[in-house]
SERO-4910 file (N, C-alpha, C, O; in steps of 0.05 Angstrom, whole numbers):
BEGIN
 pado doro    nc1    nc2    nc3   cac1   cac2   cac3    cc1    cc2    cc3    oc1    oc2    oc3
  Unk    A   -238  -1358   -313   -223  -1378   -327   -207  -1395   -307   -196  -1385   -288
  Unk    A   -206  -1421   -312   -190  -1439   -295   -161  -1437   -304   -154  -1424   -323
  Unk    A   -144  -1452   -289   -115  -1452   -295   -111  -1462   -323   -125  -1480   -333
  Unk    A    -91  -1449   -336    -85  -1458   -364   -104  -1447   -384   -103  -1456   -407
  Unk    A   -122  -1428   -377   -140  -1417   -396   -165  -1434   -400   -181  -1427   -417
  Unk    A   -168  -1456   -386   -192  -1473   -390   -216  -1459   -378   -215  -1449   -355
  Unk    A   -238  -1459   -393   -262  -1446   -383   -273  -1462   -359   -274  -1486   -360
  Unk    A   -283  -1448   -339   -295  -1460   -316   -322  -1473   -323   -337  -1462   -339
  Unk    A   -327  -1496   -311   -354  -1507   -313   -372  -1492   -294   -362  -1476   -277
  Unk    A   -398  -1495   -297   -416  -1481   -279   -412  -1490   -250   -413  -1473   -233
  Unk    A   -407  -1515   -246   -402  -1524   -218   -377  -1513   -207   -376  -1505   -183
  Unk    A   -356  -1511   -222   -331  -1499   -213   -335  -1470   -206   -324  -1459   -187
  Unk    A   -351  -1456   -222   -357  -1428   -217   -372  -1425   -191   -366  -1407   -175
  Unk    A   -392  -1442   -187   -407  -1441   -162   -389  -1447   -138   -391  -1433   -118
  Unk    A   -371  -1467   -140   -353  -1473   -118   -334  -1450   -112   -329  -1444    -89
  Unk    A   -324  -1436   -133   -306  -1414   -128   -321  -1391   -114   -310  -1379    -95
  Unk    A   -345  -1385   -123   -360  -1364   -110   -367  -1372    -81   -365  -1355    -63
  Unk    A   -373  -1397    -77   -380  -1406    -50   -356  -1404    -31   -359  -1397     -8
  Unk    A   -332  -1411    -41   -308  -1409    -24   -302  -1380    -16   -295  -1374      7
  Unk    A   -305  -1362    -35   -300  -1334    -30   -320  -1324     -9   -312  -1310     10
  Unk    A   -346  -1331    -12   -366  -1322      7   -363  -1335     35   -368  -1323     55
  Unk    A   -355  -1360     35   -351  -1374     60   -329  -1360     76   -331  -1357    100
  Unk    A   -308  -1351     62   -286  -1336     75   -296  -1309     84   -290  -1301    107
  Unk    A   -312  -1296     68   -322  -1269     75   -340  -1270     99   -340  -1251    115
  Unk    A   -355  -1292    102   -374  -1295    125   -361  -1310    148   -375  -1318    167
  Unk    A   -335  -1315    146   -320  -1328    168   -332  -1355    175   -337  -1361    198
  Unk    A   -336  -1372    154   -347  -1399    159   -324  -1419    155   -307  -1416    138
  Unk    A   -324  -1439    172   -305  -1460    170   -284  -1460    192   -286  -1444    210
  Unk    A   -264  -1477    190   -243  -1478    210   -226  -1453    208   -215  -1447    187
  Unk    A   -223  -1438    230   -211  -1411    228   -181  -1411    230   -169  -1390    225
  Unk    A   -168  -1433    237   -139  -1433    239   -127  -1455    223   -139  -1476    220
  Unk    A   -103  -1450    212    -89  -1470    196    -60  -1468    202    -49  -1446    206
  Unk    A    -46  -1490    202    -17  -1489    205     -4  -1494    178    -14  -1509    161
  Unk    A     19  -1482    174     34  -1486    149     62  -1495    155     74  -1488    175
  Unk    A     73  -1512    137    101  -1520    139    117  -1500    123    111  -1493    101
  Unk    A    138  -1489    136    155  -1469    124    138  -1445    115    139  -1437     91
  Unk    A    122  -1435    133    103  -1413    127    119  -1388    117    137  -1379    131
  Unk    A    111  -1378     94    125  -1355     83    107  -1331     77    115  -1308     79
  Unk    A     82  -1337     69     64  -1315     61     36  -1320     72     28  -1343     75
  Unk    A     21  -1299     77     -7  -1302     86    -24  -1313     65    -20  -1309     41
  Unk    A    -45  -1329     73    -63  -1340     54    -82  -1318     43    -91  -1301     58
  Unk    A    -87  -1318     18   -105  -1299      5   -133  -1303     15   -145  -1324      9
  Unk    A   -143  -1285     31   -169  -1289     44   -192  -1288     24   -214  -1296     30
  Unk    A   -187  -1278     -1   -209  -1277    -20   -212  -1302    -36   -232  -1306    -50
  Unk    A   -192  -1319    -36   -193  -1343    -53   -201  -1368    -38   -214  -1385    -50
  Unk    A   -193  -1370    -12   -199  -1395      2   -184  -1419     -8   -190  -1441     -1
  Unk    A   -163  -1414    -24   -148  -1436    -36   -125  -1444    -17   -107  -1428    -12
  Unk    A   -126  -1468     -7   -105  -1477     12    -80  -1485     -2    -58  -1481      8
  Unk    A    -82  -1497    -26    -59  -1501    -43    -40  -1523    -33    -40  -1545    -45
  Unk    A    -24  -1518    -13     -3  -1536     -5    -14  -1561      8    -28  -1560     28
  Unk    A     -9  -1585     -4    -21  -1610      7     -9  -1617     33    -20  -1635     47
  Unk    A     13  -1604     42     25  -1611     67     13  -1595     90     20  -1599    113
  Unk    A     -6  -1577     84    -18  -1561    105    -36  -1579    122    -49  -1597    113
  Unk    A    -35  -1573    148    -51  -1589    167    -67  -1570    185    -57  -1548    192
  Unk    A    -91  -1578    191   -106  -1561    210    -93  -1563    237    -83  -1585    245
  Unk    A    -93  -1541    252    -79  -1540    278    -90  -1562    296    -75  -1576    309
  Unk    A   -117  -1564    297   -129  -1584    316   -119  -1612    310   -114  -1628    328
  Unk    A   -117  -1619    284   -108  -1646    277    -79  -1650    285    -73  -1671    296
  Unk    A    -62  -1631    280    -34  -1634    287    -31  -1635    317    -15  -1651    328
  Unk    A    -45  -1618    332    -42  -1618    361    -53  -1643    373    -42  -1653    393
  Unk    A    -74  -1655    361    -84  -1680    371    -63  -1702    369    -60  -1718    387
  Unk    A    -49  -1702    347    -28  -1723    343     -5  -1718    363      8  -1738    372
  Unk    A      1  -1693    370     22  -1687    388     14  -1691    417     30  -1689    436
  Unk    A    -12  -1696    421    -23  -1700    448    -26  -1674    463    -26  -1674    488
  Unk    A    -27  -1652    449    -31  -1625    461    -55  -1611    450    -66  -1619    429
  Unk    A    -64  -1591    464    -86  -1575    455    -79  -1546    461    -75  -1539    484
  Unk    A    -78  -1530    441    -72  -1501    445    -97  -1485    450   -116  -1487    434
  Unk    A    -98  -1470    471   -121  -1454    478   -116  -1425    468    -96  -1413    476
  Unk    A   -134  -1415    451   -131  -1388    440   -149  -1370    456   -174  -1374    457
  Unk    A   -138  -1349    468   -154  -1331    486   -155  -1303    474   -136  -1295    460
  Unk    A   -176  -1288    480   -178  -1260    470   -160  -1242    487   -150  -1251    508
  Unk    A   -157  -1218    478   -142  -1198    494   -156  -1192    520   -180  -1188    521
  Unk    A   -140  -1192    542   -152  -1186    568   -141  -1159    578   -118  -1153    574
  Unk    A   -159  -1143    590   -152  -1117    600   -160  -1115    630   -178  -1128    639
  Unk    A   -145  -1098    644   -153  -1094    672   -175  -1073    674   -185  -1064    654
  Unk    A   -182  -1065    699   -204  -1046    703   -198  -1019    690   -217  -1005    684
  Unk    A   -173  -1012    687   -166   -986    675   -162   -988    645   -155   -968    632
  Unk    A   -167  -1011    634   -165  -1014    605   -137  -1022    595   -133  -1024    571
  Unk    A   -119  -1026    613    -92  -1033    605    -91  -1063    597   -102  -1080    610
  Unk    A    -77  -1068    575    -75  -1096    565    -59  -1112    584    -36  -1106    590
  Unk    A    -71  -1134    593    -57  -1153    611    -46  -1177    595    -22  -1184    598
  Unk    A    -63  -1188    578    -55  -1210    562    -64  -1205    533    -88  -1200    529
  Unk    A    -46  -1205    515    -53  -1200    487    -65  -1224    474    -59  -1247    481
  Unk    A    -83  -1219    455    -95  -1240    440    -74  -1255    424    -57  -1243    411
  Unk    A    -76  -1282    424    -58  -1298    408    -66  -1298    379    -87  -1308    372
  Unk    A    -50  -1285    362    -57  -1283    334    -43  -1304    317    -52  -1311    296
  Unk    A    -20  -1313    326     -6  -1335    313     10  -1350    333     17  -1339    354
  Unk    A     17  -1374    326     32  -1391    345     54  -1405    329     48  -1417    308
  Unk    A     79  -1404    338    101  -1415    323    115  -1436    340    121  -1432    363
  Unk    A    121  -1458    327    138  -1479    340    157  -1490    319    149  -1503    300
  Unk    A    182  -1483    322    202  -1490    302    194  -1479    275    192  -1455    271
  Unk    A    189  -1497    256    182  -1487    229    152  -1486    224    143  -1481    201
  Unk    A    136  -1492    244    107  -1491    241     96  -1465    251    105  -1455    272
  Unk    A     77  -1454    237     63  -1430    245     33  -1433    241     25  -1443    220
  Unk    A     18  -1424    260    -12  -1424    258    -21  -1396    254    -13  -1378    269
  Unk    A    -37  -1391    234    -47  -1365    228    -77  -1366    221    -86  -1386    210
  Unk    A    -92  -1345    227   -120  -1345    219   -123  -1343    189   -109  -1328    176
  Unk    A   -142  -1360    178   -146  -1359    149   -173  -1347    141   -177  -1341    118
  Unk    A   -191  -1344    160   -217  -1333    154   -219  -1304    164   -223  -1300    188
  Unk    A   -216  -1285    146   -218  -1257    153   -240  -1245    135   -244  -1254    113
  Unk    A   -254  -1225    146   -275  -1212    129   -263  -1201    103   -242  -1188    103
  Unk    A   -276  -1207     81   -268  -1197     55   -288  -1175     47   -310  -1181     38
  Unk    A   -280  -1150     50   -298  -1128     44   -303  -1127     14   -325  -1118      6
  Unk    A   -284  -1135     -2   -289  -1135    -31   -311  -1154    -38   -329  -1148    -54
  Unk    A   -311  -1178    -25   -332  -1198    -31   -359  -1188    -21   -379  -1191    -35
  Unk    A   -360  -1177      2   -385  -1167     13   -396  -1144     -4   -420  -1142     -8
  Unk    A   -378  -1127    -13   -386  -1105    -30   -396  -1115    -56   -417  -1105    -67
  Unk    A   -383  -1135    -68   -392  -1146    -94   -419  -1159    -91   -436  -1158   -109
  Unk    A   -424  -1172    -68   -450  -1184    -63   -472  -1164    -63   -494  -1169    -73
  Unk    A   -466  -1141    -51   -486  -1120    -49   -491  -1107    -77   -514  -1102    -85
  Unk    A   -470  -1103    -92   -472  -1090   -118   -485  -1109   -138   -500  -1099   -156
  Unk    A   -481  -1135   -135   -492  -1154   -154   -523  -1154   -154   -536  -1161   -173
  Unk    A   -534  -1146   -131   -564  -1145   -128   -577  -1171   -137   -593  -1172   -155
  Unk    A   -570  -1192   -123   -581  -1219   -129   -609  -1220   -119   -614  -1226    -95
  Unk    A   -628  -1215   -136   -656  -1213   -128   -669  -1240   -126   -657  -1261   -133
  Unk    A   -694  -1240   -116   -709  -1265   -114   -695  -1285    -96   -686  -1278    -74
  Unk    A   -693  -1310   -106   -681  -1331    -89   -650  -1333    -93   -637  -1349    -80
  Unk    A   -639  -1316   -111   -611  -1320   -119   -591  -1317    -95   -575  -1334    -91
  Unk    A   -593  -1295    -81   -574  -1290    -59   -577  -1310    -37   -557  -1321    -27
  Unk    A   -602  -1316    -30   -606  -1336     -8   -596  -1363    -16   -584  -1378      1
  Unk    A   -600  -1371    -41   -591  -1398    -50   -560  -1399    -50   -549  -1419    -41
  Unk    A   -547  -1378    -59   -518  -1378    -60   -506  -1378    -32   -487  -1392    -26
  Unk    A   -517  -1362    -14   -507  -1360     13   -513  -1385     29   -498  -1393     46
  Unk    A   -536  -1398     23   -542  -1424     36   -521  -1444     28   -511  -1459     45
  Unk    A   -514  -1445      3   -494  -1464     -7   -466  -1458      4   -451  -1476     11
  Unk    A   -460  -1432      6   -433  -1424     15   -429  -1427     45   -408  -1436     54
  Unk    A   -450  -1420     61   -447  -1420     90   -459  -1444    104   -452  -1451    126
  Unk    A   -478  -1457     91   -492  -1479    104   -512  -1470    125   -521  -1487    141
  Unk    A   -518  -1444    126   -536  -1434    147   -565  -1438    138   -578  -1421    127
  Unk    A   -575  -1462    144   -601  -1470    136   -623  -1453    149   -641  -1444    136
  Unk    A   -620  -1448    175   -640  -1433    189   -644  -1405    178   -666  -1394    178
  Unk    A   -623  -1393    169   -624  -1365    159   -634  -1363    130   -650  -1346    124
  Unk    A   -624  -1381    113   -628  -1377     84   -648  -1396     72   -660  -1389     52
  Unk    A   -652  -1419     84   -671  -1438     71   -699  -1428     70   -712  -1433     49
  Unk    A   -710  -1414     90   -738  -1405     87   -743  -1388     62   -764  -1390     50
  Unk    A   -723  -1371     54   -727  -1356     29   -726  -1373      5   -743  -1371    -13
  Unk    A   -707  -1391      4   -705  -1410    -19   -730  -1427    -21   -741  -1431    -42
  Unk    A   -739  -1436      2   -763  -1453      3   -788  -1437     -7   -804  -1448    -23
  Unk    A   -790  -1412      1   -813  -1396     -7   -814  -1393    -37   -835  -1397    -49
  Unk    A   -792  -1386    -50   -791  -1383    -79   -795  -1410    -93   -808  -1412   -114
  Unk    A   -783  -1431    -81   -786  -1458    -92   -815  -1467    -93   -824  -1478   -113
  Unk    A   -829  -1462    -72   -858  -1470    -71   -874  -1454    -91   -894  -1464   -102
  Unk    A   -867  -1429    -95   -881  -1412   -114   -877  -1422   -143   -894  -1419   -160
  Unk    A   -853  -1432   -148   -846  -1441   -175   -854  -1470   -181   -861  -1477   -203
  Unk    A   -852  -1487   -161   -857  -1515   -164   -885  -1521   -152   -887  -1530   -129
  Unk    A   -905  -1517   -167   -932  -1520   -157   -941  -1549   -158   -948  -1560   -179
  Unk    A   -939  -1562   -135   -946  -1590   -133   -952  -1596   -104   -941  -1584    -86
  Unk    A   -970  -1615    -99   -977  -1622    -72   -954  -1632    -56   -954  -1631    -31
  Unk    A   -933  -1643    -70   -910  -1654    -56   -885  -1638    -61   -862  -1648    -60
  Unk    A   -889  -1612    -67   -866  -1595    -74   -847  -1591    -50   -823  -1590    -53
  Unk    A   -858  -1589    -26   -842  -1585     -2   -822  -1608      1   -798  -1604      6
  Unk    A   -832  -1632     -1   -814  -1656      2   -793  -1657    -20   -770  -1662    -15
  Unk    A   -802  -1651    -44   -783  -1651    -67   -761  -1630    -64   -738  -1636    -69
  Unk    A   -769  -1606    -56   -749  -1585    -52   -730  -1591    -29   -706  -1587    -32
  Unk    A   -740  -1602     -7   -723  -1609     15   -703  -1630      8   -679  -1628     14
  Unk    A   -713  -1651     -5   -695  -1673    -13   -674  -1664    -33   -651  -1672    -33
  Unk    A   -683  -1647    -52   -665  -1637    -73   -643  -1620    -61   -620  -1622    -68
  Unk    A   -650  -1602    -42   -630  -1585    -30   -610  -1601    -13   -587  -1594    -11
  Unk    A   -620  -1622      0   -602  -1639     15   -581  -1652     -4   -558  -1655      4
  Unk    A   -590  -1660    -27   -571  -1672    -46   -551  -1651    -56   -527  -1657    -60
  Unk    A   -560  -1626    -60   -542  -1605    -69   -521  -1599    -47   -498  -1595    -53
  Unk    A   -530  -1597    -22   -512  -1589      0   -495  -1612     10   -471  -1608     16
  Unk    A   -506  -1636     11   -493  -1659     24   -486  -1681      5   -472  -1700     13
  Unk    A   -495  -1680    -20   -489  -1702    -39   -510  -1723    -38   -511  -1740    -57
  Unk    A   -526  -1724    -18   -548  -1744    -16   -569  -1734      3   -564  -1718     21
  Unk    A   -593  -1743     -1   -615  -1736     17   -617  -1756     40   -604  -1777     39
  Unk    A   -632  -1748     61   -634  -1766     84   -649  -1791     78   -647  -1811     92
  Unk    A   -665  -1791     56   -681  -1814     49   -680  -1816     18   -678  -1796      4
  Unk    A   -680  -1841      8   -678  -1845    -21   -704  -1836    -35   -725  -1834    -22
  Unk    A   -702  -1831    -60   -726  -1822    -75   -747  -1843    -75   -771  -1837    -72
  Unk    A   -740  -1868    -78   -759  -1890    -79   -773  -1893    -52   -798  -1897    -50
  Unk    A   -758  -1891    -30   -770  -1893     -3   -788  -1869      2   -810  -1872     14
  Unk    A   -780  -1845     -7   -797  -1822     -3   -823  -1825    -19   -844  -1818     -9
  Unk    A   -821  -1835    -43   -845  -1839    -60   -864  -1859    -46   -888  -1855    -47
  Unk    A   -853  -1880    -34   -871  -1899    -20   -884  -1886      4   -908  -1890      9
  Unk    A   -870  -1869     18   -881  -1854     41   -905  -1837     32   -925  -1835     46
  Unk    A   -901  -1824      9   -921  -1805     -1   -943  -1819    -17   -963  -1806    -25
  Unk    A   -940  -1844    -23   -960  -1859    -39   -959  -1851    -68   -979  -1852    -82
  Unk    A   -934  -1845    -78   -931  -1837   -106   -915  -1859   -121   -901  -1875   -108
  Unk    A   -918  -1859   -147   -901  -1876   -163   -872  -1865   -162   -868  -1841   -161
  Unk    A   -853  -1882   -161   -825  -1874   -159   -817  -1856   -182   -803  -1836   -178
  Unk    A   -826  -1862   -206   -819  -1846   -229   -831  -1818   -227   -818  -1799   -236
  Unk    A   -854  -1816   -216   -867  -1789   -212   -851  -1772   -193   -846  -1748   -198
  Unk    A   -843  -1784   -171   -828  -1769   -151   -800  -1762   -161   -790  -1740   -156
  Unk    A   -788  -1780   -176   -762  -1775   -187   -763  -1751   -206   -745  -1734   -207
  Unk    A   -783  -1750   -222   -787  -1728   -241   -790  -1701   -226   -779  -1681   -234
  Unk    A   -806  -1702   -204   -811  -1678   -189   -786  -1668   -175   -780  -1644   -176
  Unk    A   -771  -1686   -162   -747  -1678   -149   -725  -1669   -169   -709  -1652   -163
  Unk    A   -726  -1681   -192   -707  -1673   -213   -712  -1644   -222   -693  -1629   -226
  Unk    A   -738  -1637   -225   -744  -1609   -231   -736  -1590   -209   -725  -1569   -215
  Unk    A   -740  -1598   -184   -733  -1581   -161   -703  -1577   -160   -694  -1554   -156
  Unk    A   -688  -1598   -164   -658  -1596   -162   -647  -1579   -186   -630  -1563   -182
  Unk    A   -658  -1584   -210   -649  -1569   -233   -654  -1539   -230   -638  -1522   -237
  Unk    A   -678  -1533   -218   -685  -1505   -214   -666  -1491   -195   -657  -1469   -200
  Unk    A   -660  -1504   -172   -643  -1492   -152   -614  -1490   -161   -600  -1472   -154
  Unk    A   -606  -1509   -178   -578  -1508   -189   -576  -1485   -209   -555  -1472   -211
  Unk    A   -598  -1480   -223   -598  -1456   -241   -595  -1431   -225   -581  -1413   -233
  Unk    A   -609  -1429   -203   -607  -1406   -186   -578  -1403   -176   -567  -1381   -175
  Unk    A   -566  -1425   -168   -539  -1424   -158   -520  -1414   -180   -503  -1396   -175
  Unk    A   -522  -1425   -204   -505  -1417   -226   -508  -1388   -233   -488  -1374   -237
  Unk    A   -532  -1379   -235   -537  -1350   -242   -526  -1332   -220   -514  -1312   -226
  Unk    A   -531  -1339   -195   -522  -1322   -173   -491  -1321   -172   -480  -1300   -169
  Unk    A   -478  -1344   -176   -449  -1345   -176   -438  -1329   -199   -418  -1315   -195
  Unk    A   -450  -1331   -222   -440  -1317   -246   -442  -1287   -242   -423  -1273   -248
  Unk    A   -464  -1278   -232   -468  -1249   -228   -449  -1238   -206   -438  -1216   -209
  Unk    A   -446  -1254   -185   -429  -1245   -163   -400  -1243   -172   -386  -1224   -166
  Unk    A   -390  -1264   -186   -362  -1264   -195   -357  -1243   -216   -335  -1232   -218
  Unk    A   -377  -1237   -233   -374  -1216   -253   -369  -1189   -240   -353  -1173   -250
  Unk    A   -383  -1184   -218   -379  -1158   -203   -352  -1159   -189   -337  -1139   -189
  Unk    A   -345  -1181   -177   -321  -1183   -161   -296  -1180   -180   -276  -1169   -171
  Unk    A   -299  -1190   -205   -277  -1186   -224   -255  -1207   -221   -235  -1206   -236
***
């Protein structure tokens, strides 16, 4: 349920699941600064909340500085020489890591048993890892969308889902393939609707287990 008891739309549900999984898989900008920092960010929600929050890199760029974060260094005997920088404070500003592994989310993903293309589609949307997850989504898509131009339709449809637009317009793609624009639009519409159904079902099952 959304704030105020309003039921979530399918897209809101997908976005919430994607934010949780992106956090669990440590995707995105790993550090954030807070004004008047008082409490750690909930790693399971990915909700930044405070509109005054600034990414460390952005703030440091404006200050003309760049903070280098280094790992813990040890000498030959294993003694710690330099400790890893876990947070950085300057007056009322504090930088803290916001992406930490969420074992609850990873456990829920395993328990949900998202079979077929569901897990790959949701993780592709959440992490943007095309090389890892797209081949599985593509395989199931080609099996379901039996058409000579299914590969192009699936690729363009997934680009619209991930990026809001494809690299090429539907009409231009239709001309490249020698198809009527209306025919290709219908084909890509089927491909996009199918993959959005996979996303919605995967997000629903994942969030149901997560609770």
